[in-house]
N, CA, C and O atoms as a GROMACS GRO file, in nm:
protein
  220
    1UNK      N    1   4.487  -2.767   4.781
    1UNK     CA    2   4.485  -2.874   4.879
    1UNK      C    3   4.343  -2.889   4.933
    1UNK      O    4   4.277  -2.790   4.965
    2UNK      N    5   4.298  -3.015   4.943
    2UNK     CA    6   4.164  -3.041   4.994
    2UNK      C    7   4.168  -3.064   5.144
    2UNK      O    8   4.264  -3.120   5.197
    3UNK      N    9   4.064  -3.022   5.212
    3UNK     CA   10   4.049  -3.042   5.355
    3UNK      C   11   3.925  -3.125   5.378
    3UNK      O   12   3.828  -3.115   5.303
    4UNK      N   13   3.927  -3.209   5.482
    4UNK     CA   14   3.810  -3.289   5.516
    4UNK      C   15   3.751  -3.235   5.645
    4UNK      O   16   3.821  -3.221   5.746
    5UNK      N   17   3.623  -3.206   5.642
    5UNK     CA   18   3.552  -3.153   5.758
    5UNK      C   19   3.444  -3.253   5.797
    5UNK      O   20   3.392  -3.325   5.713
    6UNK      N   21   3.409  -3.257   5.927
    6UNK     CA   22   3.302  -3.343   5.974
    6UNK      C   23   3.182  -3.258   6.014
    6UNK      O   24   3.196  -3.147   6.065
    7UNK      N   25   3.064  -3.314   5.990
    7UNK     CA   26   2.939  -3.243   6.013
    7UNK      C   27   2.839  -3.333   6.085
    7UNK      O   28   2.849  -3.455   6.080
    8UNK      N   29   2.743  -3.271   6.152
    8UNK     CA   30   2.632  -3.340   6.216
    8UNK      C   31   2.548  -3.410   6.109
    8UNK      O   32   2.518  -3.349   6.006
    9UNK      N   33   2.507  -3.537   6.131
    9UNK     CA   34   2.425  -3.605   6.032
    9UNK      C   35   2.281  -3.553   6.025
    9UNK      O   36   2.212  -3.579   5.927
   10UNK      N   37   2.235  -3.481   6.128
   10UNK     CA   38   2.098  -3.429   6.128
   10UNK      C   39   2.086  -3.291   6.065
   10UNK      O   40   2.001  -3.269   5.979
   11UNK      N   41   2.172  -3.197   6.106
   11UNK     CA   42   2.156  -3.059   6.059
   11UNK      C   43   2.276  -3.009   5.978
   11UNK      O   44   2.275  -2.896   5.930
   12UNK      N   45   2.378  -3.093   5.962
   12UNK     CA   46   2.499  -3.061   5.885
   12UNK      C   47   2.578  -2.944   5.942
   12UNK      O   48   2.654  -2.880   5.869
   13UNK      N   49   2.561  -2.916   6.071
   13UNK     CA   50   2.642  -2.814   6.137
   13UNK      C   51   2.780  -2.872   6.167
   13UNK      O   52   2.794  -2.992   6.190
   14UNK      N   53   2.882  -2.787   6.167
   14UNK     CA   54   3.015  -2.832   6.206
   14UNK      C   55   3.049  -2.787   6.348
   14UNK      O   56   3.165  -2.792   6.389
   15UNK      N   57   2.949  -2.743   6.422
   15UNK     CA   58   2.967  -2.694   6.558
   15UNK      C   59   2.951  -2.813   6.655
   15UNK      O   60   2.845  -2.830   6.715
   16UNK      N   61   3.057  -2.895   6.668
   16UNK     CA   62   3.052  -3.018   6.746
   16UNK      C   63   3.147  -3.012   6.864
   16UNK      O   64   3.249  -2.943   6.859
   17UNK      N   65   3.112  -3.084   6.971
   17UNK     CA   66   3.202  -3.096   7.085
   17UNK      C   67   3.208  -3.242   7.126
   17UNK      O   68   3.114  -3.318   7.102
   18UNK      N   69   3.320  -3.281   7.189
   18UNK     CA   70   3.334  -3.417   7.237
   18UNK      C   71   3.244  -3.436   7.358
   18UNK      O   72   3.230  -3.346   7.440
   19UNK      N   73   3.183  -3.554   7.368
   19UNK     CA   74   3.095  -3.583   7.481
   19UNK      C   75   3.095  -3.732   7.510
   19UNK      O   76   3.124  -3.812   7.422
   20UNK      N   77   3.062  -3.768   7.631
   20UNK     CA   78   3.036  -3.907   7.666
   20UNK      C   79   2.886  -3.927   7.650
   20UNK      O   80   2.807  -3.840   7.688
   21UNK      N   81   2.846  -4.041   7.594
   21UNK     CA   82   2.704  -4.067   7.579
   21UNK      C   83   2.679  -4.216   7.597
   21UNK      O   84   2.773  -4.295   7.595
   22UNK      N   85   2.553  -4.254   7.614
   22UNK     CA   86   2.517  -4.394   7.630
   22UNK      C   87   2.487  -4.453   7.493
   22UNK      O   88   2.398  -4.404   7.423
   23UNK      N   89   2.561  -4.558   7.454
   23UNK     CA   90   2.541  -4.618   7.322
   23UNK      C   91   2.421  -4.712   7.323
   23UNK      O   92   2.350  -4.724   7.423
   24UNK      N   93   2.397  -4.779   7.209
   24UNK     CA   94   2.279  -4.866   7.195
   24UNK      C   95   2.280  -4.984   7.291
   24UNK      O   96   2.174  -5.036   7.325
   25UNK      N   97   2.398  -5.026   7.336
   25UNK     CA   98   2.409  -5.137   7.431
   25UNK      C   99   2.394  -5.091   7.575
   25UNK      O  100   2.401  -5.173   7.667
   26UNK      N  101   2.374  -4.962   7.596
   26UNK     CA  102   2.358  -4.908   7.730
   26UNK      C  103   2.488  -4.881   7.802
   26UNK      O  104   2.489  -4.856   7.923
   27UNK      N  105   2.600  -4.886   7.728
   27UNK     CA  106   2.731  -4.861   7.787
   27UNK      C  107   2.775  -4.718   7.758
   27UNK      O  108   2.734  -4.659   7.658
   28UNK      N  109   2.858  -4.663   7.847
   28UNK     CA  110   2.908  -4.528   7.825
   28UNK      C  111   3.015  -4.530   7.716
   28UNK      O  112   3.108  -4.610   7.722
   29UNK      N  113   3.001  -4.444   7.619
   29UNK     CA  114   3.095  -4.433   7.508
   29UNK      C  115   3.165  -4.298   7.519
   29UNK      O  116   3.099  -4.195   7.526
   30UNK      N  117   3.297  -4.300   7.522
   30UNK     CA  118   3.372  -4.175   7.537
   30UNK      C  119   3.416  -4.116   7.404
   30UNK      O  120   3.485  -4.014   7.402
   31UNK      N  121   3.377  -4.178   7.292
   31UNK     CA  122   3.413  -4.128   7.159
   31UNK      C  123   3.294  -4.060   7.092
   31UNK      O  124   3.278  -4.067   6.971
   32UNK      N  125   3.212  -3.996   7.171
   32UNK     CA  126   3.093  -3.934   7.117
   32UNK      C  127   3.112  -3.789   7.080
   32UNK      O  128   3.211  -3.726   7.118
   33UNK      N  129   3.017  -3.738   7.005
   33UNK     CA  130   3.013  -3.597   6.970
   33UNK      C  131   2.872  -3.546   6.992
   33UNK      O  132   2.774  -3.619   6.974
   34UNK      N  133   2.862  -3.419   7.031
   34UNK     CA  134   2.733  -3.352   7.048
   34UNK      C  135   2.733  -3.232   6.956
   34UNK      O  136   2.829  -3.156   6.950
   35UNK      N  137   2.622  -3.215   6.884
   35UNK     CA  138   2.606  -3.099   6.797
   35UNK      C  139   2.549  -2.985   6.881
   35UNK      O  140   2.444  -2.999   6.944
   36UNK      N  141   2.618  -2.873   6.881
   36UNK     CA  142   2.570  -2.757   6.955
   36UNK      C  143   2.461  -2.684   6.879
   36UNK      O  144   2.396  -2.594   6.934
   37UNK      N  145   2.439  -2.721   6.753
   37UNK     CA  146   2.333  -2.660   6.673
   37UNK      C  147   2.196  -2.719   6.701
   37UNK      O  148   2.101  -2.646   6.727
   38UNK      N  149   2.186  -2.855   6.695
   38UNK     CA  150   2.055  -2.918   6.709
   38UNK      C  151   2.045  -3.013   6.828
   38UNK      O  152   1.935  -3.061   6.859
   39UNK      N  153   2.157  -3.041   6.897
   39UNK     CA  154   2.154  -3.126   7.014
   39UNK      C  155   2.176  -3.274   6.987
   39UNK      O  156   2.174  -3.354   7.081
   40UNK      N  157   2.198  -3.313   6.862
   40UNK     CA  158   2.224  -3.452   6.828
   40UNK      C  159   2.344  -3.504   6.906
   40UNK      O  160   2.442  -3.432   6.924
   41UNK      N  161   2.337  -3.629   6.954
   41UNK     CA  162   2.450  -3.695   7.018
   41UNK      C  163   2.470  -3.830   6.954
   41UNK      O  164   2.373  -3.900   6.923
   42UNK      N  165   2.595  -3.869   6.933
   42UNK     CA  166   2.623  -4.000   6.877
   42UNK      C  167   2.770  -4.027   6.865
   42UNK      O  168   2.854  -3.946   6.906
   43UNK      N  169   2.801  -4.142   6.808
   43UNK     CA  170   2.939  -4.186   6.790
   43UNK      C  171   3.002  -4.113   6.672
   43UNK      O  172   2.933  -4.072   6.579
   44UNK      N  173   3.134  -4.098   6.677
   44UNK     CA  174   3.202  -4.028   6.568
   44UNK      C  175   3.185  -4.099   6.434
   44UNK      O  176   3.197  -4.036   6.329
   45UNK      N  177   3.157  -4.229   6.436
   45UNK     CA  178   3.137  -4.302   6.311
   45UNK      C  179   3.009  -4.260   6.239
   45UNK      O  180   2.994  -4.288   6.120
   46UNK      N  181   2.918  -4.194   6.308
   46UNK     CA  182   2.792  -4.151   6.248
   46UNK      C  183   2.801  -4.013   6.183
   46UNK      O  184   2.708  -3.971   6.113
   47UNK      N  185   2.911  -3.944   6.204
   47UNK     CA  186   2.926  -3.810   6.148
   47UNK      C  187   2.942  -3.815   5.997
   47UNK      O  188   2.987  -3.916   5.942
   48UNK      N  189   2.906  -3.708   5.931
   48UNK     CA  190   2.919  -3.696   5.787
   48UNK      C  191   3.048  -3.621   5.757
   48UNK      O  192   3.075  -3.517   5.817
   49UNK      N  193   3.128  -3.675   5.666
   49UNK     CA  194   3.251  -3.605   5.629
   49UNK      C  195   3.239  -3.554   5.486
   49UNK      O  196   3.180  -3.620   5.400
   50UNK      N  197   3.296  -3.438   5.462
   50UNK     CA  198   3.294  -3.378   5.329
   50UNK      C  199   3.432  -3.325   5.297
   50UNK      O  200   3.501  -3.271   5.384
   51UNK      N  201   3.472  -3.342   5.172
   51UNK     CA  202   3.599  -3.288   5.127
   51UNK      C  203   3.573  -3.150   5.068
   51UNK      O  204   3.486  -3.133   4.983
   52UNK      N  205   3.648  -3.052   5.115
   52UNK     CA  206   3.629  -2.914   5.073
   52UNK      C  207   3.757  -2.864   5.008
   52UNK      O  208   3.866  -2.882   5.062
   53UNK      N  209   3.744  -2.802   4.892
   53UNK     CA  210   3.860  -2.748   4.823
   53UNK      C  211   3.920  -2.635   4.905
   53UNK      O  212   3.849  -2.544   4.948
   54UNK      N  213   4.049  -2.640   4.926
   54UNK     CA  214   4.119  -2.534   4.998
   54UNK      C  215   4.213  -2.462   4.903
   54UNK      O  216   4.262  -2.521   4.807
   55UNK      N  217   4.237  -2.338   4.931
   55UNK     CA  218   4.327  -2.262   4.843
   55UNK      C  219   4.437  -2.197   4.921
   55UNK      O  220   4.522  -2.129   4.864
   0.00000   0.00000   0.00000
């Protein structure tokens, strides 16, 4: 069975937490993620997803 994991687009860490952040329009976005590895913040649509084989 395959599993899908999400990763930071900058450092590819999977150490993410939910956060509120200010989007490009200057509005607060509650669907954000922060990478605890490199500090990247952004919308969940910017995350990288990878399919990993599970056993």
